[in-house]
TORKOL-4160 file (C-alpha; in steps of 0.2 Angstrom, whole numbers, padded with zeros to 4 digits, m for minus):
110
<pt num="1" X="0111" Y="0011" Z="0040"/>
<pt num="2" X="0108" Y="m0007" Z="0045"/>
<pt num="3" X="0097" Y="m0002" Z="0060"/>
<pt num="4" X="0087" Y="0009" Z="0048"/>
<pt num="5" X="0084" Y="m0006" Z="0036"/>
<pt num="6" X="0078" Y="m0016" Z="0051"/>
<pt num="7" X="0064" Y="m0003" Z="0054"/>
<pt num="8" X="0056" Y="m0007" Z="0037"/>
<pt num="9" X="0048" Y="m0023" Z="0044"/>
<pt num="10" X="0040" Y="m0017" Z="0060"/>
<pt num="11" X="0035" Y="m0001" Z="0053"/>
<pt num="12" X="0026" Y="m0010" Z="0038"/>
<pt num="13" X="0019" Y="m0023" Z="0049"/>
<pt num="14" X="0011" Y="m0010" Z="0061"/>
<pt num="15" X="0005" Y="0000" Z="0046"/>
<pt num="16" X="m0002" Y="m0015" Z="0037"/>
<pt num="17" X="m0016" Y="m0019" Z="0050"/>
<pt num="18" X="m0025" Y="m0002" Z="0051"/>
<pt num="19" X="m0022" Y="0001" Z="0032"/>
<pt num="20" X="m0030" Y="m0016" Z="0028"/>
<pt num="21" X="m0045" Y="m0012" Z="0040"/>
<pt num="22" X="m0048" Y="0005" Z="0032"/>
<pt num="23" X="m0047" Y="m0003" Z="0014"/>
<pt num="24" X="m0059" Y="m0016" Z="0019"/>
<pt num="25" X="m0072" Y="m0003" Z="0024"/>
<pt num="26" X="m0069" Y="0007" Z="0008"/>
<pt num="27" X="m0057" Y="0020" Z="0015"/>
<pt num="28" X="m0040" Y="0023" Z="0006"/>
<pt num="29" X="m0028" Y="0021" Z="0021"/>
<pt num="30" X="m0013" Y="0014" Z="0012"/>
<pt num="31" X="m0003" Y="0030" Z="0017"/>
<pt num="32" X="m0001" Y="0023" Z="0034"/>
<pt num="33" X="0010" Y="0009" Z="0028"/>
<pt num="34" X="0022" Y="0022" Z="0020"/>
<pt num="35" X="0021" Y="0034" Z="0035"/>
<pt num="36" X="0025" Y="0021" Z="0048"/>
<pt num="37" X="0039" Y="0013" Z="0038"/>
<pt num="38" X="0047" Y="0030" Z="0035"/>
<pt num="39" X="0046" Y="0035" Z="0054"/>
<pt num="40" X="0052" Y="0018" Z="0060"/>
<pt num="41" X="0067" Y="0018" Z="0047"/>
<pt num="42" X="0072" Y="0036" Z="0052"/>
<pt num="43" X="0070" Y="0033" Z="0070"/>
<pt num="44" X="0081" Y="0017" Z="0070"/>
<pt num="45" X="0094" Y="0024" Z="0058"/>
<pt num="46" X="0096" Y="0039" Z="0070"/>
<pt num="47" X="0093" Y="0052" Z="0057"/>
<pt num="48" X="0089" Y="0056" Z="0039"/>
<pt num="49" X="0097" Y="0046" Z="0025"/>
<pt num="50" X="0093" Y="0048" Z="0007"/>
<pt num="51" X="0096" Y="0030" Z="0002"/>
<pt num="52" X="0085" Y="0024" Z="0016"/>
<pt num="53" X="0071" Y="0036" Z="0011"/>
<pt num="54" X="0071" Y="0029" Z="m0007"/>
<pt num="55" X="0071" Y="0011" Z="m0001"/>
<pt num="56" X="0058" Y="0014" Z="0012"/>
<pt num="57" X="0047" Y="0023" Z="m0001"/>
<pt num="58" X="0049" Y="0009" Z="m0014"/>
<pt num="59" X="0045" Y="m0004" Z="m0001"/>
<pt num="60" X="0030" Y="0005" Z="0005"/>
<pt num="61" X="0023" Y="0007" Z="m0013"/>
<pt num="62" X="0025" Y="m0012" Z="m0016"/>
<pt num="63" X="0017" Y="m0016" Z="0001"/>
<pt num="64" X="0003" Y="m0004" Z="m0002"/>
<pt num="65" X="m0002" Y="m0012" Z="m0019"/>
<pt num="66" X="m0002" Y="m0029" Z="m0011"/>
<pt num="67" X="m0013" Y="m0022" Z="0003"/>
<pt num="68" X="m0025" Y="m0015" Z="m0009"/>
<pt num="69" X="m0026" Y="m0032" Z="m0018"/>
<pt num="70" X="m0029" Y="m0042" Z="m0003"/>
<pt num="71" X="m0042" Y="m0030" Z="0005"/>
<pt num="72" X="m0053" Y="m0025" Z="m0010"/>
<pt num="73" X="m0063" Y="m0033" Z="m0024"/>
<pt num="74" X="m0047" Y="m0040" Z="m0032"/>
<pt num="75" X="m0047" Y="m0054" Z="m0019"/>
<pt num="76" X="m0061" Y="m0063" Z="m0030"/>
<pt num="77" X="m0046" Y="m0072" Z="m0037"/>
<pt num="78" X="m0031" Y="m0074" Z="m0026"/>
<pt num="79" X="m0019" Y="m0076" Z="m0041"/>
<pt num="80" X="m0007" Y="m0063" Z="m0047"/>
<pt num="81" X="m0012" Y="m0067" Z="m0064"/>
<pt num="82" X="m0029" Y="m0059" Z="m0061"/>
<pt num="83" X="m0023" Y="m0046" Z="m0049"/>
<pt num="84" X="m0010" Y="m0037" Z="m0059"/>
<pt num="85" X="m0019" Y="m0034" Z="m0075"/>
<pt num="86" X="m0035" Y="m0029" Z="m0066"/>
<pt num="87" X="m0025" Y="m0017" Z="m0054"/>
<pt num="88" X="m0016" Y="m0009" Z="m0069"/>
<pt num="89" X="m0033" Y="m0006" Z="m0078"/>
<pt num="90" X="m0041" Y="0002" Z="m0063"/>
<pt num="91" X="m0027" Y="0014" Z="m0060"/>
<pt num="92" X="m0023" Y="0019" Z="m0078"/>
<pt num="93" X="m0041" Y="0020" Z="m0083"/>
<pt num="94" X="m0039" Y="0009" Z="m0098"/>
<pt num="95" X="m0049" Y="m0006" Z="m0102"/>
<pt num="96" X="m0066" Y="m0010" Z="m0094"/>
<pt num="97" X="m0065" Y="0000" Z="m0079"/>
<pt num="98" X="m0065" Y="0019" Z="m0081"/>
<pt num="99" X="m0069" Y="0036" Z="m0074"/>
<pt num="100" X="m0079" Y="0036" Z="m0058"/>
<pt num="101" X="m0081" Y="0017" Z="m0058"/>
<pt num="102" X="m0062" Y="0016" Z="m0056"/>
<pt num="103" X="m0062" Y="0020" Z="m0037"/>
<pt num="104" X="m0080" Y="0016" Z="m0033"/>
<pt num="105" X="m0075" Y="0002" Z="m0021"/>
<pt num="106" X="m0066" Y="0016" Z="m0010"/>
<pt num="107" X="m0082" Y="0027" Z="m0009"/>
<pt num="108" X="m0088" Y="0031" Z="0008"/>
<pt num="109" X="m0106" Y="0031" Z="0002"/>
<pt num="110" X="m0117" Y="0015" Z="0002"/>
């Protein structure tokens, strides 16, 4: 189990760079973080573990949100005080950002 937890960091680190590069170009690629964290965790653990899967999934979720914040338009203001409310508004559709505008920065069209 400890070896599996050790797989979180390298898997997340390897997934961060391509996900960040894709997000910077407007393509939603945060799934790479979770996929590579899960693969590295299971491989180092030597098999499936439910608790490791839950920990890996939650870690990937947090890391994906942070990656989205650093790669997209939320980087206008680097403080968490700006990022969290803006991110919640964009995901939930409440507030000033709504509908198709919500994910317009992920569009492949220019």
